[in-house]
C-alpha positions in Angstrom: 138.0 22.2 117.8 141.5 24.0 118.0 142.7 26.9 117.0 145.9 28.7 117.0 147.6 32.2 116.5 146.4 33.5 113.4 143.4 31.4 112.4 140.9 33.4 111.0 137.6 32.7 112.7 133.7 33.8 113.3 131.7 33.5 116.6 129.2 31.5 115.7 127.8 30.0 112.3 126.6 32.3 109.9 128.5 35.4 111.6 129.5 38.3 109.6 132.3 39.5 111.5 135.6 37.8 110.8 138.0 37.9 113.9 142.2 36.7 113.6 142.9 34.5 116.9 146.1 36.2 118.8 146.6 33.7 121.4 145.2 30.4 122.6 145.1 29.8 126.4 144.8 33.2 128.1 145.4 33.2 132.0 146.4 29.3 131.2 143.2 27.9 130.4 143.0 26.4 127.1 139.5 27.2 126.7 140.1 30.6 126.6 141.2 32.7 123.2 142.0 36.4 122.8 140.9 37.4 119.3 141.0 40.9 117.5 138.7 42.2 114.4 140.3 42.0 111.1 140.3 44.7 109.0 141.1 48.7 108.5 142.3 50.0 111.9 139.4 51.9 113.7 138.7 53.1 117.1 136.9 50.5 119.3 139.0 47.7 117.2 141.1 46.4 120.5 141.9 42.1 121.3 139.4 40.8 123.8 139.0 37.1 125.0 136.2 34.3 124.2 135.7 30.9 124.8 137.1 28.7 122.2 133.6 27.0 121.9 132.3 29.9 120.5 134.6 30.4 117.4 134.0 28.5 114.0 136.5 29.0 111.6 136.3 31.5 108.7 137.1 29.2 106.3 134.1 26.9 106.6 131.6 29.2 106.0 130.2 30.7 102.4 131.4 34.0 101.4 134.7 33.7 103.4 137.7 35.5 101.5 141.0 35.7 102.7 141.9 38.7 104.6 145.4 40.5 105.6 
């Protein structure tokens, strides 16, 4: 699966939390994306890296609503 900056994703099928992709290809590795939680700013929300293979599009899951 291919993701682009700005895509909304979840970590695994059935996950509750939603994340926005900030960058794909971290440190030159196309298999790693930098993501950040979607929602109101809170202490402890920060960008972090994860393997793209763990991500699923948020739009493909029941109950997904668009987020700003």
